[in-house]
C-alpha positions as CSV (number, residue, x, y, z in Angstrom):
1,M,32.9,8.8,-25.7
2,K,31.4,5.3,-26.2
3,N,32.4,4.3,-22.7
4,T,30.8,7.4,-21.2
5,L,27.6,6.7,-23.1
6,F,27.6,3.0,-22.1
7,F,28.0,3.8,-18.3
8,S,25.4,6.6,-18.6
9,L,22.9,4.1,-20.1
10,L,23.8,1.5,-17.5
11,F,23.3,3.9,-14.6
12,S,19.9,4.9,-16.0
13,V,18.8,1.3,-16.3
14,L,20.0,0.4,-12.8
15,F,18.3,3.6,-11.4
16,V,15.0,2.7,-13.0
17,Q,15.1,-0.9,-11.7
18,A,16.1,0.2,-8.2
19,Q,13.0,2.4,-7.8
20,L,10.7,0.7,-5.2
21,P,6.9,1.0,-5.2
22,D,5.4,3.0,-2.3
23,H,8.8,4.0,-1.1
24,V,10.1,7.3,0.4
25,Y,13.6,8.3,-0.6
26,D,13.7,11.7,1.2
27,K,13.5,11.6,5.0
28,N,11.7,15.0,5.0
29,I,8.7,13.6,3.1
30,H,5.8,12.5,5.3
31,A,2.1,11.6,5.0
32,A,2.2,10.9,1.3
33,K,-1.3,9.9,0.3
34,L,-2.8,9.0,-3.1
35,F,-6.5,8.2,-3.4
36,K,-9.6,8.7,-5.6
37,Y,-10.7,12.3,-5.8
38,G,-12.9,13.1,-2.9
39,D,-12.7,9.7,-1.2
40,I,-10.0,9.4,1.5
41,Y,-10.8,5.7,2.1
42,S,-10.3,4.5,-1.5
43,Y,-7.4,2.8,-3.3
44,P,-6.0,4.7,-6.3
45,V,-7.7,2.9,-9.3
46,I,-8.9,4.7,-12.4
47,K,-10.5,3.6,-15.7
48,L,-8.6,4.2,-18.9
49,N,-10.1,7.2,-20.7
50,G,-12.8,7.3,-18.1
51,G,-12.3,10.8,-16.7
52,D,-11.5,9.5,-13.2
53,Q,-9.0,11.5,-11.1
54,L,-6.8,11.0,-8.1
55,E,-5.7,13.2,-5.2
56,L,-2.1,13.4,-4.2
57,H,-1.1,14.9,-0.8
58,F,2.3,15.0,0.9
59,D,4.3,17.1,3.3
60,D,7.9,18.3,3.3
61,I,9.1,19.1,6.8
62,S,12.4,20.7,5.7
63,G,10.6,24.0,6.0
64,S,11.6,25.4,2.6
65,F,9.7,25.5,-0.7
66,K,10.9,23.1,-3.4
67,N,10.1,22.7,-7.1
68,C,8.3,19.3,-7.2
69,Y,7.4,17.5,-10.3
70,Y,5.7,14.1,-11.0
71,T,5.6,11.6,-13.9
72,Y,4.4,8.1,-14.5
73,Q,6.3,4.8,-14.9
74,L,4.4,1.9,-16.5
75,C,5.2,-1.4,-14.9
76,N,4.4,-5.0,-15.4
77,A,2.2,-7.1,-13.2
78,D,5.1,-7.8,-10.9
79,W,6.0,-4.1,-10.7
80,S,9.1,-4.5,-12.8
81,P,9.5,-1.5,-15.3
82,S,8.0,-2.2,-18.7
83,Q,10.2,-2.1,-21.8
84,L,8.1,0.8,-23.3
85,Q,9.3,4.3,-23.5
86,S,7.3,7.0,-21.7
87,F,6.1,8.4,-25.0
88,D,4.3,5.1,-25.6
89,Y,2.1,5.4,-22.5
90,I,1.9,9.1,-21.6
91,K,0.0,11.6,-23.7
92,G,1.2,15.1,-23.4
93,F,4.0,16.4,-21.1
94,Q,6.3,13.7,-19.7
95,S,6.5,15.5,-16.4
96,T,4.2,18.0,-14.6
97,R,5.0,20.6,-12.0
98,I,3.1,20.6,-8.7
99,T,1.9,24.2,-8.4
100,T,-0.5,23.9,-5.4
101,Y,1.3,24.2,-2.0
102,R,0.9,25.9,1.3
103,N,2.9,26.4,4.5
104,S,1.6,24.8,7.7
105,S,-0.3,26.9,10.2
106,L,-1.5,26.3,13.8
107,A,1.1,23.5,14.1
108,T,4.2,23.0,16.2
109,T,6.0,21.2,13.3
110,R,6.7,23.5,10.3
111,Y,6.1,21.9,6.9
112,T,5.0,22.7,3.4
113,H,2.0,20.8,2.1
114,Y,1.8,19.9,-1.6
115,Q,-1.2,18.6,-3.4
116,A,-2.2,17.8,-7.0
117,V,-5.0,16.3,-9.0
118,I,-3.9,13.4,-11.2
119,P,-3.9,12.8,-14.1
120,D,-3.6,16.4,-15.4
121,R,-5.2,17.2,-18.7
122,S,-1.7,17.9,-20.1
123,S,-0.3,14.5,-19.0
124,T,-2.4,11.4,-19.2
125,P,-1.8,7.6,-19.2
126,T,-2.8,6.1,-22.5
127,R,-2.4,2.4,-21.6
128,S,-3.8,0.2,-18.9
129,G,-1.6,-1.4,-16.3
130,N,0.4,-0.9,-13.1
131,Y,1.8,2.6,-12.7
132,L,4.3,4.2,-10.4
133,L,3.7,7.8,-9.6
134,K,7.2,9.3,-9.2
135,V,7.6,12.6,-7.4
136,F,11.0,14.3,-7.8
137,L,12.8,17.7,-7.6
138,N,13.7,20.3,-10.2
139,N,12.4,18.2,-13.1
140,D,15.3,15.8,-12.5
141,T,14.2,12.2,-12.1
142,S,17.5,11.4,-10.3
143,Q,16.3,13.5,-7.4
144,L,13.5,11.2,-6.5
145,L,11.4,12.0,-3.4
146,F,9.0,9.1,-3.3
147,T,6.9,6.7,-5.3
148,K,3.2,5.7,-5.1
149,R,1.4,2.9,-6.8
150,F,-1.8,3.3,-8.8
151,L,-3.8,1.2,-11.3
152,V,-5.3,2.0,-14.7
153,V,-7.9,-0.5,-15.8
154,E,-9.4,-1.1,-19.2
155,S,-12.2,-3.6,-18.7
156,K,-12.0,-6.2,-21.5
157,V,-13.0,-9.3,-19.7
158,A,-15.8,-10.3,-17.3
159,V,-14.5,-11.2,-13.8
160,A,-16.5,-12.9,-11.1
161,A,-15.1,-13.4,-7.6
162,Q,-16.5,-15.4,-4.7
163,M,-15.4,-16.1,-1.2
164,L,-15.1,-19.8,-0.2
165,S,-13.5,-22.0,2.4
166,P,-10.0,-23.4,1.6
167,F,-9.8,-26.9,0.2
168,N,-7.2,-27.8,2.9
169,V,-9.4,-28.7,5.9
170,Q,-6.5,-27.6,8.3
171,L,-6.9,-24.1,7.0
172,S,-10.7,-23.9,7.2
173,R,-10.8,-22.0,10.5
174,T,-7.8,-19.7,9.9
175,D,-7.8,-18.8,6.1
176,Q,-10.0,-17.4,3.4
177,R,-10.0,-18.5,-0.3
178,V,-11.0,-16.3,-3.3
179,H,-12.5,-18.2,-6.2
180,V,-12.2,-16.4,-9.5
181,A,-13.8,-17.0,-12.9
182,V,-12.7,-15.0,-16.0
183,S,-14.7,-14.9,-19.3
184,T,-13.2,-13.6,-22.5
185,V,-16.4,-13.9,-24.5
186,N,-16.9,-10.7,-26.7
187,S,-13.5,-9.4,-25.6
188,Q,-11.2,-7.9,-28.1
189,I,-8.1,-9.9,-27.1
190,N,-6.6,-13.0,-28.7
191,V,-5.6,-15.4,-26.1
192,L,-3.2,-18.0,-27.7
193,S,-2.4,-19.7,-24.4
194,P,-3.9,-19.8,-20.9
195,Q,-0.6,-18.3,-19.7
196,D,-1.3,-15.1,-21.6
197,L,-3.5,-14.2,-18.7
198,K,-2.1,-13.6,-15.2
199,L,-4.2,-13.3,-12.0
200,V,-3.2,-11.2,-9.0
201,V,-5.3,-11.2,-5.8
202,L,-4.7,-8.7,-3.0
203,Q,-5.9,-8.9,0.5
204,N,-6.8,-5.3,1.7
205,N,-4.6,-4.0,-1.2
206,I,-1.4,-5.2,0.4
207,W,1.0,-6.0,-2.4
208,P,3.8,-7.8,-0.4
209,S,1.3,-10.6,0.3
210,A,-0.3,-10.7,-3.1
211,A,-1.2,-14.1,-4.6
212,V,0.1,-14.4,-8.2
213,V,-1.3,-17.2,-10.4
214,N,0.1,-17.8,-13.9
215,R,-2.1,-20.8,-14.9
216,P,-5.9,-21.3,-14.5
217,T,-7.2,-24.4,-12.7
218,I,-9.8,-25.0,-15.4
219,Y,-9.6,-23.8,-19.0
220,R,-12.4,-24.3,-21.5
221,G,-12.4,-22.1,-24.6
222,N,-13.2,-18.6,-23.4
223,Y,-13.6,-19.6,-19.7
224,Y,-10.8,-19.5,-17.2
225,E,-11.3,-20.7,-13.6
226,Y,-8.9,-20.2,-10.7
227,N,-10.1,-22.6,-8.1
228,D,-7.4,-23.9,-5.8
229,D,-5.6,-22.9,-2.6
230,A,-3.2,-20.6,-4.6
231,T,-5.5,-17.8,-3.8
232,T,-5.9,-18.6,-0.1
233,F,-4.8,-16.1,2.5
234,P,-4.4,-16.2,6.3
235,A,-7.3,-14.2,7.6
236,G,-5.7,-12.4,10.5
237,R,-8.0,-10.3,12.8
238,E,-9.6,-6.9,12.7
239,W,-6.9,-4.2,12.7
240,R,-6.0,-2.3,15.9
241,W,-6.5,1.4,15.9
242,V,-5.4,4.7,17.4
243,D,-7.3,7.9,17.1
244,L,-4.8,10.8,16.7
245,R,-7.3,13.3,15.2
246,S,-6.6,15.5,18.3
247,M,-3.2,16.0,19.9
248,R,-4.7,18.0,22.8
249,L,-7.3,15.5,24.1
250,M,-6.5,11.8,24.7
251,S,-8.6,9.4,22.8
252,D,-9.5,5.9,24.1
253,R,-6.3,4.3,22.9
254,V,-3.9,7.0,24.1
255,Q,-2.2,6.6,27.5
256,R,-0.7,10.1,27.7
257,I,0.4,13.1,25.7
258,V,3.6,15.1,26.5
259,D,3.4,18.5,24.7
260,T,6.4,20.8,24.9
261,A,7.1,23.9,23.0
262,R,9.3,22.0,20.6
263,Q,7.6,18.6,20.0
264,I,4.6,16.4,20.9
265,D,5.1,12.8,22.3
266,I,2.1,10.5,22.3
267,Y,2.1,7.2,24.1
268,V,-0.3,4.6,22.9
269,K,-1.7,2.2,25.5
270,P,0.3,-1.0,25.5
271,D,-0.9,-3.8,23.2
272,G,-0.9,-7.5,24.0
273,E,-1.0,-10.8,22.1
274,R,-4.5,-11.5,20.7
275,K,-4.2,-14.9,19.2
276,G,-5.8,-16.6,22.3
277,Q,-8.6,-14.1,22.7
278,I,-12.1,-14.6,21.5
279,Y,-12.7,-13.1,18.1
280,V,-14.9,-9.9,18.1
281,Y,-15.9,-8.1,15.0
282,Y,-15.8,-4.3,14.8
283,R,-15.6,-2.0,11.8
284,D,-12.0,-1.0,10.8
285,L,-10.2,0.6,7.8
286,N,-8.5,-2.6,6.8
287,G,-5.0,-1.3,7.5
288,I,-5.1,2.3,6.0
289,Y,-4.9,5.6,7.7
290,T,-6.7,8.9,7.1
291,I,-5.4,12.5,7.6
292,E,-8.1,14.1,9.8
293,N,-8.1,16.9,12.4
294,S,-10.6,17.7,15.1
295,D,-8.4,20.6,16.5
296,G,-8.4,22.8,13.4
297,N,-10.2,23.4,10.1
298,N,-8.1,22.0,7.3
299,P,-6.5,18.6,8.0
300,F,-3.8,18.9,5.3
301,W,-2.0,22.0,6.4
302,Q,-3.4,22.7,9.9
303,S,-2.6,19.3,11.4
304,D,0.4,18.7,13.6
305,Y,2.9,15.9,13.9
306,G,3.9,13.9,16.9
307,N,6.3,11.2,18.0
308,V,4.0,8.3,18.5
309,H,5.3,5.5,20.9
310,F,3.9,2.0,20.4
311,T,4.4,-0.8,23.0
312,Y,3.7,-4.5,22.5
313,M,3.8,-6.9,25.5
314,P,4.6,-10.6,24.6
315,P,3.4,-13.4,26.8
316,G,5.5,-13.7,30.0
317,R,7.3,-10.5,29.0
318,Q,9.7,-12.7,27.0
319,A,10.9,-12.0,23.5
320,Y,9.7,-14.4,20.8
321,A,12.5,-16.9,20.1
322,G,13.8,-16.6,16.6
323,K,11.2,-14.0,15.6
324,D,11.3,-10.3,14.9
325,V,8.2,-8.2,15.5
326,Y,7.1,-5.4,13.1
327,L,4.5,-2.7,13.2
328,F,2.5,-3.2,10.0
329,G,0.0,-1.2,8.0
330,E,-0.2,1.8,5.6
331,L,1.4,3.9,8.4
332,T,4.7,2.0,7.7
333,N,4.0,1.6,3.9
334,Y,3.5,-2.2,4.6
335,S,7.3,-2.4,4.8
336,L,9.4,-4.7,6.9
337,D,12.4,-2.5,7.5
338,D,14.3,-0.9,10.4
339,A,11.7,1.9,10.7
340,S,8.9,-0.6,11.4
341,R,10.8,-3.1,13.4
342,M,9.9,-3.2,17.1
343,V,12.9,-3.3,19.5
344,F,12.7,-5.5,22.5
345,N,13.4,-3.8,25.8
346,E,14.7,-6.4,28.2
347,E,14.3,-4.4,31.3
348,K,10.6,-3.8,30.7
349,G,9.9,-7.0,28.8
350,V,8.2,-5.3,26.0
351,Y,8.7,-4.5,22.3
352,E,8.9,-0.7,21.6
353,G,8.5,1.3,18.4
354,L,8.4,4.9,17.4
355,L,6.8,6.6,14.4
356,F,6.6,10.3,13.4
357,L,2.9,10.7,12.5
358,K,0.5,13.4,11.4
359,Q,-2.9,13.9,13.0
360,G,-5.4,11.4,11.7
361,Y,-7.0,8.0,12.3
362,Y,-4.7,5.0,12.0
363,N,-5.1,1.3,11.6
364,Y,-2.2,-1.0,12.4
365,T,-1.3,-4.5,13.4
366,Y,1.7,-6.5,14.6
367,V,3.4,-9.2,12.5
368,S,6.2,-11.6,13.2
369,V,9.0,-12.6,10.8
370,E,11.8,-15.2,11.0
371,A,14.8,-13.4,12.5
372,K,17.2,-15.3,10.3
373,E,15.9,-13.7,7.1
374,K,18.2,-10.9,6.0
375,I,15.6,-9.4,3.8
376,P,12.2,-10.2,5.5
377,N,9.4,-10.6,3.0
378,R,7.2,-13.3,4.6
379,F,5.2,-12.2,7.6
380,S,2.6,-13.9,9.8
381,F,-0.3,-12.8,12.0
382,A,-0.3,-16.2,13.8
383,K,1.7,-15.3,16.9
384,T,0.7,-11.7,17.5
385,E,-2.9,-11.5,16.3
386,G,-4.2,-14.9,15.4
387,D,-6.0,-16.0,12.3
388,F,-9.8,-16.3,12.2
389,N,-11.8,-17.2,9.0
390,T,-14.6,-14.8,10.0
391,T,-12.4,-11.7,9.9
392,E,-13.6,-9.0,7.6
393,N,-11.2,-8.5,4.7
394,N,-11.5,-6.9,1.3
395,Y,-10.1,-8.7,-1.7
396,T,-9.1,-7.1,-5.0
397,V,-8.9,-9.3,-8.1
398,L,-6.7,-8.1,-11.0
399,V,-6.4,-9.8,-14.4
400,Y,-3.4,-9.0,-16.7
401,Y,-2.9,-9.8,-20.3
402,R,0.2,-9.8,-22.5
403,A,-0.3,-10.4,-26.2
404,F,2.2,-12.4,-28.2
405,G,5.2,-10.1,-28.8
406,A,4.0,-7.3,-26.5
407,R,6.4,-5.5,-24.2
408,A,4.1,-4.7,-21.3
409,D,1.3,-6.2,-19.3
410,E,-2.2,-4.8,-19.7
411,L,-4.7,-4.6,-16.8
412,I,-7.9,-5.9,-18.4
413,G,-10.0,-7.0,-15.5
414,F,-10.8,-5.8,-12.0
415,A,-13.2,-7.0,-9.3
416,Q,-13.6,-6.7,-5.5
417,V,-15.2,-9.0,-3.0
418,N,-15.5,-8.9,0.8
419,S,-15.2,-11.8,3.2
420,I,-18.2,-10.6,5.2
421,V,-20.2,-13.0,3.1
422,L,-18.6,-16.0,4.9
423,R,-20.4,-15.1,8.1
């Protein structure tokens, strides 16, 4: 009996730690989106006890109805699970059933669209911090469908962010630096050490490239300044785009559409290397995608799916030596995996990739990774896109606090700044 209990607890601990943020566990789940209520371009951030709400949308292409539930998992600043029990940070029911769903119509692909408004009055987060929204089947958390990140902020400190050039002169034309100042004056926290605060800076809300700083550069009483190249980012270039709001008419970035009775194949015009091209500013979505439809009325259940073919042409039609190329953006969950890796076609001399996408407007880019890395986690724009310090990027500044003896990080500061001010 004791051995059975031990292995059961061990399995549950391993399962919790194995849950990845912004990850899809069921191949039938597509177009999972979480954003502020009524704002399809926003990142899911809400204020603690502020009445803010989020919209959740996703599709199940298996064609059958399922009993879907969701719950929240409180995480630390590094997205490791907190040591708190769910009763310590969820007020009300520990899981909530998703009751709003509808079958697709006017679409070749059959799917069931699910949606929910979060948090529900019967289940609300009671602490600030990083949260994983976990969606699962039959009220059984072991049948996990997917996870999505969202943030709950309780503003306890004043945060000021400013865009400056890097200290390293060699990076002045390619990188952007975020200068951050934090003041704890009039705050209701007791900072015993500068290391009680942790700073996280995101470029375009991309977590894999987040800058994490554990110590301030300058510390004077209630003033903390983060003023070195630890918060410096390669600037990249404005994101590429493809308009898939119609799968009947070709947009400017679509080369051809093959529509049969069973599926739709869309071929995006071939992309080339941009690092040597002159920088040109244009408005983009900083890497996200939106579900939109110009063929029907409702984009969520009247939009179709298509096999979207991407092609990247390297210089001289030769593969990059020692490098792998990945399709990158929210359309691939900012992941460097087999689904986003471009395969080099030696006969054509191009990299090719295929994604199953819903009608909408998509931003994307290409990144390179060292081929020798078994688990790629460091990517670069330098070869495929180039880095330009005048690129428009949005930066999010997050300040975390863990009191002495506490078992979870609190998110006590939030600010945003755009690099457009560097122009």
